[in-house]
Backbone as JSON, one array per atom type, in Angstrom:
{
  "sequence": "XXXXXXXXXXXXXXXXXXXXXXXXXXXXXXXXXXXXXXXXXXXXXXXXXXXXXXXXXXXXXXXXXXXXXXXXXXXXXXXXXXXXXXXXXXXXXXXXXXXXXXXXXXXXXXXXXXXXXXXXXXXXXXXXXXXXXXXXXXXXXXXXXXXXXXXXXXXXXX",
  "N": [[-12.13, -3.8, -26.86], [-10.27, -2.68, -24.21], [-8.17, -4.25, -21.72], [-7.85, -2.59, -19.3], [-9.85, -0.82, -19.84], [-12.17, -2.14, -19.33], [-11.74, -3.28, -16.91], [-11.64, -0.32, -15.22], [-14.51, 0.34, -16.03], [-16.07, -1.97, -14.63], [-14.97, -1.3, -11.99], [-16.58, 1.19, -11.67], [-19.29, 0.37, -11.53], [-19.27, -1.02, -9.32], [-20.64, -1.2, -6.03], [-20.29, 1.06, -2.96], [-19.88, -0.76, -1.02], [-19.04, -2.93, -2.45], [-16.71, -1.93, -3.79], [-15.01, -1.4, -1.29], [-14.63, -3.86, -0.54], [-12.7, -4.62, -2.49], [-10.52, -2.84, -1.8], [-10.22, -3.8, 0.7], [-9.09, -6.22, 0.06], [-6.95, -5.8, -1.36], [-5.55, -4.52, 0.72], [-4.76, -6.84, 1.74], [-3.32, -7.84, 0.66], [-1.14, -6.19, 0.56], [-0.27, -6.55, 3.01], [1.36, -8.29, 3.29], [5.03, -7.91, 3.11], [7.3, -9.21, 2.06], [6.15, -10.23, -0.38], [6.85, -9.0, -2.9], [9.59, -7.24, -4.82], [12.19, -5.3, -3.58], [12.66, -3.13, -5.13], [10.95, -2.61, -8.42], [11.07, -1.75, -11.97], [8.43, -0.86, -14.28], [6.87, -0.42, -17.15], [4.33, 1.96, -17.88], [1.84, 1.81, -20.1], [-0.27, 3.82, -20.54], [-2.49, 6.12, -18.76], [-4.33, 4.79, -17.39], [-3.1, 2.82, -15.89], [-1.68, 4.0, -13.8], [-4.12, 4.47, -12.52], [-5.21, 2.03, -12.04], [-3.18, 0.77, -10.37], [-3.19, 2.74, -8.2], [-5.87, 3.48, -7.66], [-7.4, 0.92, -7.69], [-5.42, -1.25, -6.75], [-4.76, 0.04, -4.94], [-2.25, 0.95, -3.81], [0.05, 3.61, -2.51], [1.02, 7.1, -3.59], [4.23, 8.06, -3.26], [5.9, 9.62, -4.72], [5.46, 11.86, -8.11], [6.75, 12.55, -10.9], [7.42, 14.55, -13.45], [9.68, 14.3, -16.52], [11.19, 16.61, -18.16], [13.0, 16.18, -20.41], [12.73, 13.93, -21.36], [10.14, 13.68, -22.07], [8.72, 12.22, -20.18], [6.82, 10.75, -17.5], [7.71, 9.7, -13.98], [6.26, 7.48, -12.12], [6.21, 6.87, -8.2], [5.39, 4.44, -5.92], [3.94, 3.02, -3.13], [3.9, 0.1, -2.22], [4.01, -1.71, 0.35], [5.35, -1.43, 3.78], [8.11, -1.35, 3.35], [8.42, -1.57, 0.77], [8.37, -0.8, -2.75], [7.22, 0.19, -5.96], [7.91, 1.42, -9.18], [6.45, 3.18, -11.78], [6.64, 4.11, -15.34], [6.02, 6.36, -17.73], [6.47, 6.52, -21.49], [6.67, 7.91, -24.32], [6.56, 6.38, -27.02], [6.89, 3.2, -26.35], [8.64, 0.61, -26.05], [7.71, -2.99, -26.94], [6.92, -5.07, -24.01], [8.59, -7.95, -23.7], [6.39, -10.98, -22.77], [5.39, -13.43, -23.2], [6.44, -15.68, -25.28], [7.74, -16.85, -22.27], [10.01, -14.67, -20.85], [13.4, -13.58, -19.98], [15.13, -12.98, -16.86], [13.63, -10.39, -14.71], [10.26, -10.21, -14.62], [7.86, -10.23, -13.59], [5.52, -9.35, -11.05], [5.06, -10.91, -7.44], [2.69, -12.13, -5.45], [2.03, -13.3, -2.46], [-0.72, -15.05, -1.19], [-3.0, -16.78, 1.12], [-5.24, -18.3, 0.16], [-5.52, -19.2, -2.77], [-7.43, -20.46, -4.54], [-9.64, -19.08, -3.59], [-8.78, -16.37, -4.01], [-8.78, -15.99, -6.65], [-11.48, -16.57, -7.25], [-12.3, -13.96, -6.32], [-11.11, -12.25, -7.89], [-12.01, -12.55, -10.08], [-14.67, -12.07, -10.0], [-14.4, -9.39, -9.92], [-13.73, -8.74, -12.55], [-11.62, -9.38, -13.65], [-9.51, -10.96, -15.55], [-8.23, -14.19, -15.27], [-5.71, -16.47, -15.35], [-5.66, -20.07, -15.55], [-5.17, -21.82, -12.53], [-2.37, -23.53, -11.57], [0.14, -25.82, -10.44], [3.19, -25.5, -8.8], [6.13, -27.2, -9.78], [8.39, -27.35, -8.19], [7.87, -26.3, -5.46], [5.63, -27.07, -5.39], [3.26, -25.72, -4.51], [0.28, -23.55, -5.25], [-0.22, -21.64, -8.25], [-1.19, -18.74, -10.27], [-1.88, -16.56, -12.48], [-2.51, -12.85, -13.4], [-3.11, -10.17, -15.16], [-1.69, -6.72, -15.58], [-3.53, -2.99, -16.62], [-1.62, -2.43, -18.36], [-0.87, -4.96, -19.67], [1.03, -6.26, -17.99], [2.27, -9.02, -16.33], [0.84, -10.36, -13.24], [1.33, -12.14, -10.38], [-0.27, -14.57, -8.65], [0.41, -16.31, -5.24], [0.31, -19.51, -3.42], [0.85, -19.47, 0.12]],
  "CA": [[-12.19, -2.9, -25.27], [-8.96, -3.32, -23.54], [-8.37, -5.17, -20.07], [-7.81, -1.45, -18.46], [-10.98, -0.01, -19.75], [-12.84, -3.17, -18.87], [-11.14, -3.0, -15.23], [-12.34, 0.51, -14.67], [-15.99, 0.26, -16.21], [-16.49, -2.71, -13.75], [-15.06, -0.3, -10.98], [-17.55, 2.08, -11.57], [-20.25, -0.52, -11.36], [-19.39, -1.56, -8.11], [-21.33, -0.58, -5.12], [-19.29, 1.3, -2.41], [-19.4, -1.91, -0.22], [-17.96, -4.01, -3.05], [-15.3, -0.92, -3.63], [-14.34, -1.24, 0.13], [-13.76, -5.17, -0.29], [-11.71, -4.55, -2.95], [-9.72, -2.26, -1.0], [-9.42, -4.74, 1.89], [-8.12, -7.47, -0.72], [-5.34, -4.96, -1.81], [-4.49, -4.24, 2.04], [-4.45, -7.92, 2.34], [-2.02, -8.25, -0.68], [0.16, -5.36, 0.42], [0.05, -6.72, 4.23], [2.72, -9.27, 2.81], [6.07, -7.06, 2.72], [7.93, -9.95, 1.48], [5.86, -10.86, -1.61], [7.4, -7.68, -4.03], [11.03, -6.8, -4.84], [12.13, -3.56, -2.8], [12.26, -2.24, -6.31], [10.86, -2.92, -9.74], [10.61, -1.13, -13.44], [7.36, -1.09, -14.75], [6.28, 0.38, -18.21], [2.56, 2.08, -17.89], [1.72, 2.85, -21.59], [-1.42, 4.49, -20.44], [-2.77, 6.95, -17.77], [-4.99, 3.74, -16.69], [-1.99, 1.94, -15.25], [-1.81, 4.77, -12.83], [-5.67, 4.48, -11.78], [-5.03, 0.5, -11.78], [-1.93, 0.58, -9.0], [-3.44, 3.58, -7.33], [-7.28, 3.25, -6.97], [-7.68, -0.38, -7.59], [-4.55, -1.82, -6.07], [-4.61, 0.47, -3.18], [-0.96, 1.49, -3.42], [-0.21, 4.87, -2.38], [2.04, 7.61, -4.37], [5.19, 8.49, -2.97], [6.29, 10.89, -5.6], [5.14, 11.9, -9.09], [7.65, 13.51, -11.25], [7.7, 14.78, -15.47], [11.24, 14.44, -16.74], [10.63, 16.97, -19.76], [14.02, 15.47, -21.39], [12.36, 12.4, -21.64], [8.82, 13.55, -22.11], [8.21, 10.95, -19.53], [6.64, 10.51, -16.34], [7.9, 8.72, -13.55], [5.69, 7.63, -10.6], [7.06, 5.97, -7.16], [3.95, 4.22, -5.54], [4.37, 2.52, -1.82], [3.44, -1.11, -2.06], [3.75, -1.91, 1.88], [6.43, -0.51, 4.38], [9.53, -1.57, 2.76], [8.24, -2.2, -0.58], [7.91, 0.28, -3.63], [7.51, 0.14, -7.29], [8.32, 2.55, -9.92], [6.21, 3.33, -12.95], [7.44, 5.15, -16.12], [5.44, 6.57, -19.08], [7.26, 7.08, -22.31], [5.89, 8.24, -25.7], [6.6, 5.19, -27.78], [7.64, 2.26, -25.39], [8.61, -1.15, -26.88], [6.48, -3.87, -26.17], [7.66, -6.0, -23.16], [8.2, -9.75, -24.12], [6.17, -11.79, -21.69], [5.01, -14.51, -23.63], [6.86, -17.12, -24.41], [8.15, -16.17, -20.96], [11.31, -13.7, -20.7], [14.53, -13.96, -18.95], [15.35, -11.71, -15.98], [12.37, -10.07, -13.81], [9.34, -10.39, -16.14], [6.76, -9.89, -13.33], [5.56, -9.25, -9.31], [4.2, -12.07, -7.51], [2.05, -11.9, -4.12], [1.76, -14.46, -1.67], [-1.77, -15.43, -0.6], [-3.55, -17.79, 1.72], [-5.87, -19.2, -0.84], [-5.07, -19.05, -3.82], [-8.7, -20.37, -5.4], [-10.81, -17.69, -3.21], [-8.4, -14.95, -4.35], [-9.32, -16.54, -8.47], [-13.03, -16.06, -7.26], [-12.47, -12.76, -6.04], [-10.74, -11.21, -8.89], [-13.04, -12.9, -11.24], [-15.59, -11.4, -9.39], [-14.27, -8.09, -10.12], [-13.78, -8.61, -13.98], [-10.38, -9.51, -13.64], [-9.25, -12.2, -16.21], [-7.43, -14.97, -14.55], [-5.22, -18.03, -16.06], [-5.96, -21.18, -14.95], [-4.27, -22.51, -11.28], [-1.12, -24.28, -11.47], [1.05, -26.12, -9.03], [4.73, -25.05, -8.91], [6.67, -28.57, -9.5], [9.41, -27.35, -7.22], [7.45, -26.17, -4.14], [4.26, -27.91, -5.0], [2.48, -24.7, -4.11], [-0.46, -23.47, -6.47], [0.09, -20.2, -8.62], [-1.68, -18.34, -11.22], [-1.48, -15.19, -12.99], [-3.49, -12.29, -14.14], [-2.34, -8.76, -15.92], [-2.53, -5.05, -15.0], [-3.68, -2.63, -17.63], [-0.46, -2.58, -19.77], [-0.63, -6.31, -19.66], [2.17, -6.76, -17.52], [1.73, -9.92, -15.73], [1.11, -10.33, -11.76], [1.11, -13.57, -10.04], [-0.74, -15.03, -6.66], [0.76, -17.81, -5.21], [0.04, -19.99, -2.37], [1.55, -18.52, 1.21]],
  "C": [[-10.77, -3.34, -24.39], [-9.14, -3.26, -22.2], [-8.72, -3.77, -19.24], [-9.13, -0.68, -18.6], [-12.04, -1.04, -19.33], [-12.83, -3.14, -17.33], [-11.98, -2.0, -14.64], [-13.93, 0.95, -14.8], [-16.72, -0.75, -15.09], [-16.32, -2.01, -12.47], [-15.85, 0.28, -10.69], [-18.97, 1.28, -11.6], [-20.5, -1.01, -10.13], [-20.02, -0.91, -7.14], [-20.15, -0.23, -4.33], [-18.95, 0.27, -1.47], [-18.24, -2.99, -0.99], [-16.7, -3.03, -3.42], [-14.71, -1.36, -2.46], [-13.95, -2.94, 0.07], [-12.51, -5.46, -0.92], [-10.3, -3.77, -2.62], [-9.31, -3.18, 0.09], [-8.8, -5.72, 1.25], [-7.0, -6.99, -0.87], [-4.68, -4.98, -0.56], [-3.99, -5.53, 2.32], [-2.95, -8.34, 1.76], [-0.76, -7.15, -0.1], [0.8, -5.56, 1.95], [1.56, -7.73, 4.41], [4.31, -8.58, 2.27], [6.82, -7.97, 1.79], [7.56, -10.77, 0.05], [6.39, -10.08, -2.78], [8.67, -7.35, -3.92], [11.16, -5.65, -4.18], [12.04, -3.1, -3.95], [12.08, -3.1, -7.6], [10.33, -1.95, -10.44], [9.52, -1.71, -13.74], [7.29, 0.07, -15.75], [5.0, 0.66, -18.29], [2.61, 2.48, -19.26], [0.42, 3.39, -21.62], [-1.66, 5.02, -19.29], [-3.64, 5.71, -16.55], [-4.41, 2.67, -15.79], [-1.86, 2.66, -13.78], [-3.11, 4.63, -11.65], [-5.66, 3.08, -11.04], [-4.49, 0.44, -10.44], [-2.7, 1.34, -8.06], [-5.04, 3.26, -6.63], [-7.91, 1.64, -6.8], [-6.94, -1.58, -6.82], [-4.63, -1.44, -4.49], [-3.1, 1.11, -3.13], [-1.09, 3.1, -3.31], [0.88, 5.5, -3.11], [2.86, 8.4, -3.36], [5.77, 10.03, -3.54], [5.98, 10.53, -6.97], [6.22, 12.61, -9.88], [7.58, 13.71, -12.87], [9.0, 14.86, -15.57], [11.2, 14.74, -18.49], [12.03, 16.36, -20.88], [13.45, 14.69, -22.04], [11.4, 12.48, -22.36], [8.14, 12.46, -21.31], [7.78, 11.36, -18.0], [7.09, 9.42, -15.31], [6.81, 8.72, -12.05], [5.96, 6.68, -9.45], [5.84, 5.5, -6.43], [4.98, 2.97, -4.21], [3.32, 0.99, -1.94], [2.97, -1.54, -0.36], [5.04, -1.14, 2.52], [7.77, -0.4, 3.97], [9.37, -1.36, 1.44], [7.92, -0.76, -1.26], [8.01, -0.29, -4.92], [7.58, 1.47, -7.76], [7.64, 2.29, -11.4], [6.21, 4.39, -13.91], [6.06, 5.08, -17.21], [6.47, 7.16, -20.01], [6.4, 7.32, -23.73], [5.6, 7.15, -26.68], [7.25, 4.35, -27.12], [7.86, 1.37, -26.62], [7.89, -2.06, -26.05], [7.66, -4.91, -25.39], [7.25, -7.42, -23.44], [7.78, -10.22, -22.85], [5.97, -13.26, -21.83], [5.71, -14.98, -24.96], [7.51, -16.29, -23.01], [10.06, -15.63, -21.31], [12.18, -14.04, -19.78], [14.65, -12.5, -17.91], [13.77, -11.25, -15.22], [11.38, -9.59, -14.54], [7.95, -10.32, -14.89], [6.4, -9.95, -11.7], [4.89, -10.53, -9.06], [3.97, -11.64, -5.99], [1.51, -13.05, -3.95], [0.15, -14.25, -1.08], [-2.27, -16.39, -0.12], [-4.37, -18.88, 0.72], [-5.86, -18.97, -2.07], [-6.77, -19.23, -5.04], [-9.68, -19.37, -5.14], [-10.28, -16.44, -3.79], [-8.89, -15.05, -6.01], [-10.88, -16.0, -8.31], [-13.07, -14.81, -7.35], [-12.12, -12.0, -7.17], [-11.51, -11.3, -9.97], [-14.25, -12.08, -11.46], [-15.68, -9.98, -9.87], [-14.14, -7.77, -11.89], [-12.57, -8.57, -14.43], [-10.03, -10.79, -14.79], [-8.19, -12.82, -15.62], [-7.09, -16.2, -15.44], [-5.47, -19.02, -15.28], [-4.81, -21.67, -13.62], [-3.26, -23.49, -11.71], [-0.46, -25.01, -10.6], [2.57, -26.09, -9.66], [5.34, -26.59, -8.88], [7.78, -28.44, -8.87], [9.12, -27.33, -5.83], [6.3, -26.72, -3.94], [2.74, -26.9, -4.12], [1.66, -24.33, -5.51], [-0.18, -21.87, -6.57], [-1.32, -19.78, -9.78], [-1.51, -16.94, -11.64], [-2.87, -14.39, -13.9], [-2.7, -10.89, -14.88], [-2.91, -7.48, -15.59], [-2.78, -4.55, -16.29], [-2.9, -2.49, -18.9], [-0.14, -4.18, -19.77], [0.54, -6.76, -19.27], [1.77, -8.19, -16.33], [2.02, -9.77, -13.99], [0.82, -11.96, -11.6], [0.58, -13.61, -8.4], [-0.23, -16.22, -6.83], [0.48, -18.19, -3.86], [1.15, -19.85, -1.1], [2.03, -19.9, 1.93]]
}
């Protein structure tokens, strides 16, 4: 069973109160406008990526466009006041290299006040999270988890 399916199953199992806590956590992440590049391209390989970013992470839809000449959807999402991401779907996208680490832009990073508490929270929602590490340059704690298309997302200490 893929991560996206597991995540959505866990979401559906949550009580409305716990779903509200997830949304509050997302609002906390979104309140940090400097945590995400102004524009980033991500290629969702399933419609579940849209559900993950909109329903679980709480990003709002700016515009969704079907591009017939490419048989492709483009979804613009608002992350914070001056921050957006673009999700794309294509019929047969190439795999995106993440491991070993790829060059260039390879993930989004979100600043959080407490990495340990955020990890506990994410795990309680069924999200698989890597072990916490310490950045050798900044001495700040950080870790990674993945979206439904296995694209890495990072949380790091504010």
